[in-house]
C-alpha positions in Angstrom: -181.1 216.8 -54.3 -180.3 213.2 -53.8 -179.1 211.2 -56.4 -180.5 207.7 -57.3 -178.3 204.7 -57.9 -179.3 204.6 -61.2 -178.2 208.2 -61.7 -174.6 207.4 -60.1 -174.4 204.2 -62.5 -175.1 206.3 -65.5 -172.8 209.0 -64.6 -169.9 206.4 -63.9 -170.7 204.7 -67.4 -170.5 208.1 -69.0 -167.2 209.0 -67.5 -165.7 205.6 -68.2 -166.9 205.7 -71.8 -165.7 209.3 -72.4 -162.3 208.5 -71.0 -161.7 205.3 -72.7 -163.0 206.8 -76.2 -160.4 209.5 -75.6 -157.7 207.2 -75.0 -158.4 205.3 -78.1 -158.6 208.4 -80.2 -155.3 209.5 -78.8 -153.8 206.3 -79.3 -155.0 206.1 -82.8 -153.6 209.5 -83.8 -150.2 208.6 -82.2 -150.1 205.4 -84.0 -150.8 207.0 -87.3 -147.9 209.5 -86.5 -145.4 206.7 -85.5 -146.2 203.5 -87.4 -143.9 203.0 -90.5 -145.8 202.1 -93.3 -149.4 202.5 -94.8 -150.7 199.1 -93.6 -149.9 199.7 -89.9 -151.1 203.2 -90.1 -154.4 202.1 -91.5 -154.7 199.6 -89.0 -153.9 202.2 -86.2 -156.5 204.8 -87.9 -159.4 202.3 -88.4 -159.5 199.9 -85.5 -158.8 202.4 -82.5 -160.5 205.3 -83.9 -163.6 203.3 -84.6 -163.7 202.0 -80.8 -162.8 205.6 -79.7 -165.5 207.5 -81.5 -168.1 204.8 -80.6 -167.3 205.0 -77.1 -167.6 208.7 -77.0 -170.9 208.5 -78.9 -172.3 205.8 -76.5 -171.4 208.1 -73.7 -172.9 211.0 -74.9 -176.0 209.0 -75.6 -176.0 207.6 -72.0 -175.6 211.1 -70.5 -178.6 212.6 -72.6 -180.9 209.8 -71.8 -180.0 210.1 -68.1 -180.0 213.7 -67.6 -182.7 214.9 -70.1 -184.5 211.7 -70.8 -183.8 212.3 -74.5 -183.3 209.4 -76.7 -181.1 210.7 -79.8 -181.6 209.0 -83.1 -178.8 211.0 -84.6 -176.3 209.5 -81.9 -177.5 205.9 -82.9 -177.2 206.7 -86.6 -173.8 208.2 -86.1 -172.5 205.0 -84.4 -173.9 202.7 -86.8 -172.3 204.8 -89.7 -169.0 204.8 -88.0 -169.0 201.0 -87.5 -170.0 200.4 -91.0 -167.8 202.9 -93.0 -164.4 203.1 -91.0 -163.4 199.3 -91.4 -164.6 199.2 -95.1 -162.7 202.5 -95.8 -159.4 201.0 -94.3 -159.9 197.9 -96.3 -160.4 199.6 -99.5 -157.6 201.9 -98.9 -155.1 199.0 -98.1 -156.4 197.0 -101.2 -155.6 200.0 -103.2 -152.1 200.4 -101.8 -151.4 196.8 -102.3 -152.7 197.1 -105.9 -150.1 199.7 -106.5 -147.5 197.6 -105.4 -146.8 199.2 -101.8 -145.3 196.5 -99.6 -145.1 196.4 -96.0 -141.8 197.3 -94.2 -141.5 194.1 -92.4 -142.2 191.5 -95.1 -140.9 188.1 -93.6 -143.7 185.8 -95.1 -145.2 185.1 -98.5 -147.9 187.2 -99.9 -150.9 185.2 -100.2 -152.8 187.8 -102.0 -150.1 188.1 -104.7 -150.1 184.2 -105.3 -153.9 184.2 -105.6 -153.7 186.8 -108.4 -150.8 184.8 -110.2 -153.1 181.6 -110.0 -155.9 183.6 -111.4 -154.1 184.9 -114.3 
């Protein structure tokens, strides 16, 4: 069988998205293990894993559409769910950690959030 140009481009896009997604997921897990405090770990866990999981799901979506001509609504909903919940959960966890008094390890500048709380009291 001969492959058309669209098949070749979709295969390359799928490979690039799957590899880049895998890279971001691996770098996210290494960041969670290596970073020193809860805030930097949350940054690694939310930013890189959101991009990595979304890239893998988009690559899977392109593969399914190119090979089987299937448009998967579940993959679209999963991508949307990941983009909405990962940043919000990271934000809520960091707010909870800050509210409990956990400070970043490198704390060289004034805490604007703490000043805003003192002003409101």
